[in-house]
Each structure stands twice: as structure tokens, then as C-alpha cells.
Residue, then its C-alpha position, 0 to 999 in steps of 0.5 A: m331136690t336140695l333146701e337151696a333149689r327148693t328155695t330158688l324154685y319158690s322164689r321164681l315161682v312167687e314172681v311169676l304167680g304170686d305168694a298163694p299160688a306158689a305156695t299151693l304149687m310147692s306144697y305139691l312137691p315131695g319132700d326131701e326124697p324125690a318120688t320112686k318107682t314104688h311111689v309111682n307104682g303106688i299111685r298106680v295101683e290107687l289109681g286103678a282102685v279108683g278106676q274100678r269104683l268109678d266103673h262100679l258107680e257108673q254101673r249103679m248109675d245105668r242101673l238107676e237110670q233104667r228104673m227111672d226109664r221104667l218108672e217113667q214109663r209107668m208114669d205116661s201109662l197111668s197119666q193115660s189111664m187117668l185121662g181116660l178115667s177122667d173122659r169117662f166121668h164126664s161122659e157119665l156125669r152128662a148122661q146123669t144130668r140129662t137123666f135128671v133134667l128129663a125126669s124134672l121135666g117129666s115130673s113138672a109136666t105130670l104135676a102140671a097136668a094134675i093141677v089142671a085136672a084138678a082146677a078142672i074138677l073143681 
């Protein structure tokens, strides 16, 4: 592209898009030499490498997702175990409380009987 053609194109882009967008668009045009098949092939090779890296990244993301799924299953299992443990704890606490209350009542009844017996003797 000649300098005159570039200048004409830039002027028209400024009219349609404004200064900043026109400058941005012009910066993407090749310099003095037009793009060749070699340039296009080089870009194709680079895009292929990027595609391979994206495929590799996708595989890693799939493995990470699988690990996260396994972790979620383990957390669910742990949560269920904790709920079972909590239920068992409350059940054992109720049983212990009943035993304590009955033992306290028995002790109090025995002490009251001893006091009544002592009072009857005196």
C-alpha cells in the first residue's frame, strides 16, 4: 500500500470512526510490505500452537473439574458423618442426663429416708 493510499484511508477512517478508532485500526495494517503467504502460514502455525495449548489447558481443566467433583463427594460424605455423629452425641447426652437425674432422685430419696429414720429414732 502506498503512503498516499494509507493517508487517504486514514482520513476516511477519521471521518467515519473518529481519531482514536482510526489510529487503532491503522495500527493493525502491515507496514510498507503487504502480507504474503509466508506471513499467513506463519500465523497459521502460531494459531495451531495456540490451539494445542488451549487443548492442553482444557484437558487440565477437565482433570481439575473431576478432582473438584471427588472433593465435593467427600465433603458430602463427611457432612453426613458429622450429622450422624451429632445425632449420636445428642442421644448419648440425653441418656446420660436421664441417668444423672434418676441417680440424683434416688440419692435424695435415700437421704430423706435416712433423715426420717434418724428423726424417728431421736
